[in-house]
N, C-alpha and C positions, 0 to 999 in steps of 0.2 A: 718598488718604484719602477719596476720590469715594464708595468704598464705604461706610465707616463714618458718613460725612455722608447718604447715602440710608438706611442703617438706621437713624438717630434720626429722619430728616424722616417715616420711614414708623411710625414710633412715635407719634412726634408726632400725625399725623394720624388713626390708630386711635382716640388719646387725645380727639379732637376729635368720634369717633363717624362716620368716613367707613366705606362697606361694605369689609370687610377684602378681598375677593378685588379690586374696583377699584382699593383702595389699591394693593395689593403690585403689580398689574398695570401700573398709570397711572404709580406712581413708575420701577418699572422702565423703562419707555417711555422717561420725560425724561431721566434719569440715564443709561440707555446710548447715546441716539441723541447725548447730549450728550459722553459720553466717547468712544464708538466711532463712532457713525454707525448708518445703519439697518441694515448688514451685520452687526448683532449678532446680529441676529434672523433671520436667514438660516435656522437650524436649527431654529426655535420648530414647526415645524409637526412635525417629526420627533420631538422632544420630545412633544409633547400626544399624537402619534399612538404612542407607546412606555406614556404615561401608560392609555390607554385600552384597551391591549391586556395591561396588567398583571393577570393572572389573581390576583394577591392581593388585590388591591383591589377586586376581584370579590363578597369575602367581606364588606365593608360593607354593601352595600343589603340581602344576603339577611339578615344578622343584626340591622340594624334592624328589616327587615320581621319577622321571628321575634319579637322583643321589643314590637312595636307589636302584633300579633295578640293574645299573650300577656295585653298589657296590657288589651286590649279584652274580654276573656272575665271580667272581674270576676276574675280568678286573686289580686290583691294583696289584694283584699277578703276572698275568703275565707281566704285565709293568714293576713291581719292577727288576724280574727275569731277562728278556729281557736287560732292560736297565742299569743294575749292570755287566751282563757280557761285554755289550758294551763301558760301562767305567771304568771298574775293573781294564785295563793295568794304569790308570793314578793315580799319588798319590792324595788320596782323591777322586777318580774316585767314589766308592760306596756311599758317602755322596752326591757328583754333583749327580747323578743318580737318590737319592732320591728327591732331591731339583725338577729335573727335572719332576719327576713323580709328586712329589706333584703340581707342576705347571697344569701339564694336567689333574690329578685329580679334582683339585679346578674348571678347566673350563669346566669337564663334568659331576662331582657330586655335588660340592658346599658344602658337607655337612661335615664339619669340623671332628668332632667325628668319622665319619666312615673311613676317610682318616688316622688321627693318628692312631687309632685302627689299620689299613689295615697295616700302614706301619712300627707300632710297633711290629707288630706280624711276619712280613716276614723280612724287614732289618736290624731291631734293632739285631738279634741274629747272622746275616750273618755278621754286621760291627764288634760287639763284636768276633764273632769267628778269624777275621783277626785282632784282636788287637787292634780296633779303641779306640781312648779315647773316655770315657763313657758319657764324658761331649758334647764332638763336637756330637758322634751318637745322644744322647736325644735331643737336641738343634736343630739338622738340622731336626729330625722328628717331631718335636712339630713346630717349624717356618714353615716348608713346609706343614703340615698338614692346618695351618691357611691362606694360600695362598686364601682361597676359600671366604674367606670376602671381598677380595679387586678384584679379577679376574672375570670377569664376565662370567656366568651369576650368581652373588652373591644376596642371599637373604637378605641380608642387605642394598646393593643398590636399591633395589626394595622397601623396609621399608623407606628408606631416600626419595626416588621418591614419594612415596605417603605424607609422612609427609612435604616435602619443597613442594609441587608444582612443580616437574622437571620430564619433559620426562622421563621414565626409561631406553628409548634406548639411550637418550643423556648420563646419567651416566653410562652406559655401554661403550659406544665409549670414553668416557674421563678417564674410570678406566684403561684403557688397558696399556698404557704408562706408567704411576706408578706402575701398576703390573707385567712389564715384568723389569724394572729398579730395583723392590724389588729381584725380582729371579736373575737376573745378580750380584746385590750385594752380595745375600748368597753365589752364586758361587766363585764369587772373596776373599771372606772371607775364604771359604773353602780352596782354592788354597794356599792362603797365610799362614793359619794355618797349613798346609800339609808342605809346603816349610821350614817353621821356626821350625815344630815338626815333622821329618819326621818318627819318631816311632810311631806316634798316627794316622796316617794314612795313611798306606803302602798299595802299590798296590798289584792286585792278579793276578796272572799267566792264562790264558786263559787255557782253558780244551785240552790238546793235541789231541783229536778226533774231536775237532769240530774246523773248519777253521773261518776267520774273516770273509769271504761271508755269512758263514750261520748263524753267531753272527748276521750280520748289517739285514739278512732276515728276522731273526726271530723277532730282534726288532722292524723293520718296520710292521712286520704282526700284532704286539702287540698295536703298536703305531695308525697306520692308521684310523683301525675303530671306535673308541673313538674319535680318531682327524678329521675325516669327520662328525660326528655328531655334536663337538663342531662347526665346518665350517659352517654346516648347521645353527644351531641355531641362531649364534650368526649374520652369514651373511644374514638370511631372516630378523632381526631386522636392520643391519645397510644398507639394499638396501631398505629399505623401502616396504618389500613385505609383513610381518608380524608384527604385534605388540609384544609385548613381552609375552602377554597372549598368542596369538596364538602361537608363536614361542615355550613357555613352554608347551604346548599340543603334536606340532611336537618332542619336545625333548622325552616326555614320549612314545610317539610311537615309536622315534628312540631306545631308551632305549630297547623297548620290541624285537625289530627288532635285535637287538644286542645279546640279551640273546638268543634268536633263534638262532644264526650266531655262537654263542661261546658252545652251544649246553646245556644251563644252565636255559633254561626257564623249569618251571613246576608250575602247578595253587598252589600249596605250598610255593613258590618263591612269585609268584604273590598276596598272600595274606597277606605274612608276609610284602611286601613290602608296600603295601597299607595300612594294620593295623599302621604300623609305620608313614606311611604318616600322616596320620587321627591323631596319639598322637603328632605330631609336631604341624600340624596346627591347633589342638585344644589348644595347649598350645600359640603359637604365638596371638591367635584369642581372647582369654582369657584375655591374658595380654594387648592386644589392647585397650578390651572393658573396663578394669579397667582402664587403662592409660586414656582412653577418658573422663571417670568421674571424675577421678584427674585432671585431663587437664581442666575440664570445672570448677571443683570448684575453682582451682588454680585462673582462671581466675576472677571467678565472686566476688572473696575476694579480689581484686586488686593486686593481687602478681605479674601478668606480668608488669602493670604499675611500681612496685616498681623496678621488676629486669632491665628493660628497662631504668631507670632513672638511677641505678648504672652502667649499663653498659656503656650508653653514657656518664657517668662521668669520664669512664676511660684513665687516660693519654695516648697520643698516637692514639686517634680516633680507625678509620678501624683495625690498625695494634696493636694497644694494646687491641683491643676487642677479635682479631684472637689469639693472645697468650694468654691472660688470657682463653679463653674458649677453646682452646687446650689442656691446663695447668689441666683445672676444668676436663673435657674429660677424660684425661689420668689418673689424679687420683683417678676420681670414677671407672674406669676399673678395678683397684685393687681390688674393693670392689663388685662392683654390674655386672651383663650381660649385652651385647650389645642390647639386646632388650628393657631392661629398659631404659636405655640411649636413645635410638633412640624414643620412647616415649612418656617420660618425659624431657628430658634435652632438645634434640633437639627442640619441637616445643618452648620452653621458650626463646631459643635464635636466632631461627630461624628470626621473626619478628625485632630486632634488626638489624641481618645481612642485609636484606632487605632494613632497614631504611636507613642504611650506602653506599648502593649502591654495596654490594658485591656480584660476580658473584656467584649464588647460585648454578649453577653444579660443581663449582672449590671448594667450602663450604663444599657439600656433599663427596667430595671425599676426604678432608682434614678429615671430621669426619670419612669417612670411613677407611682410614690407620689407624688413632688414634684406633677405635675400634678393630681394627684387633689384637692390640697389648694387648687388654684387655683380648686375648685367653692364653696370654703368661705369664705374670705379677704374681708374688706371692702375696698372698695367696691364692688367688681363681679363677687362671688362668685354664680355663677349659681344656684346651689342655694338662696341667700338669698332670691332674687326669685322663684323659684318657690315657696318655703312661704309667704312673705308676700303672693303672688298669692291662695292658697286660704285663709289663717290666719283665724279667728273673728276679730271686731272687738277683741277686749278684748287681743288680742298684738299688741304694738309691734315697730318695728325693733330698739327696742334688747334689747328679749326674745331676740329670735334671733341678736343680733349677740353677745350675752351668752352664749348656751348654747353657740354654735358655737366659744369660744375653746379650753374645755378638749380638745375633740377635734382643732382644729386642731393643739395643742401633744401629742398622744398621736400624731398623724401624723407629726407631726417627730421625734419621740423613735424612733419605729418605723423611719424614714427614716433615721436616726443608725444605730440597732443593724444594718439592713442595709447601710450604708456600710462600719462598722468591723468588725461578724462576719459576712461573706457567707457563711464556710462553715456559719454555724449555718442557715440558709437553704439550703444545699443547690448555693450557687451556686461 
């Protein structure tokens, strides 16, 4: 039972606010030495070396860099302004344009915080100006900003691919349809909400001095460059021309080219993007090292056998296991971050999934869709904090919580369809 006690002590420490990497590493050291002595950690240097030599994980800093460079080129601002004018005449059009821009930003930047902040600063004031319901406006921005968790190239999919031993390119392909279905579900909800509550999402009139052709041209001018980069990056993976790591390098170079095209390139911008990339990468790899020590101590103390025994005893066999696993991940997402779940929870349940003959690519997409919900669920949903930090004074935390609830329900419904009808998604 030492491993199970260690797991719950780690969760408790995380809830108290201790740093994630040091929590995992410290608790692993304490319980590992208690159970087996210092000899347990004799192979730790070799594990660290294998992590640092992992070419799949090299894609993480490169895709983060690509996203940060694009975020600093005013890409989000131009996309939102153009798409807002294009769909503004439709009831709920501003919210629909926010969802579509969120999907494009997800596929081009993949940085959830940057997407939510950008749309919060640009789109939220415009929606409030046209008397949009505060809950609808806030929920749309938070939900759209988290699309980067499931729409490739997603950092979550790269991490899950490494943890589960599934090719990242296969996960990118498998995630496209679930991501598009989720975008479509958001839009359908907004249209229905606007139809039932006409005063909450009114259309806006086009500017008289700009004709429709000019609006369409401006929108295409803002959309085509990032869309071309997305097609090149993902297309090179799907066509087998490049590995995800190579395509991430291609994406980083393409982001620099777009910065030059938008005349936003500067050495200062490059320095800031590089510095933030190092910070994010250091955070991910520090957590990975701590999680590796934790996982090793958990395994050596027999915790993995105990979990396997419990999971195999769940009624319903494969379906019982999947339902319980998804519920546990969903509940943990209320309190801890997706990185901890990727590195701690998933490695514990993955051997059981493999033992039951579950398609690991499908399992990875189920987990990724579930983890996306963790960005929206109170009280610790990161998207809620990002938006609250840039929201105008009139927008309360209650407005944000109220707004995200329907989108959380939509995500759970899409997750259930993915669980019950995997063939619809090509799984």
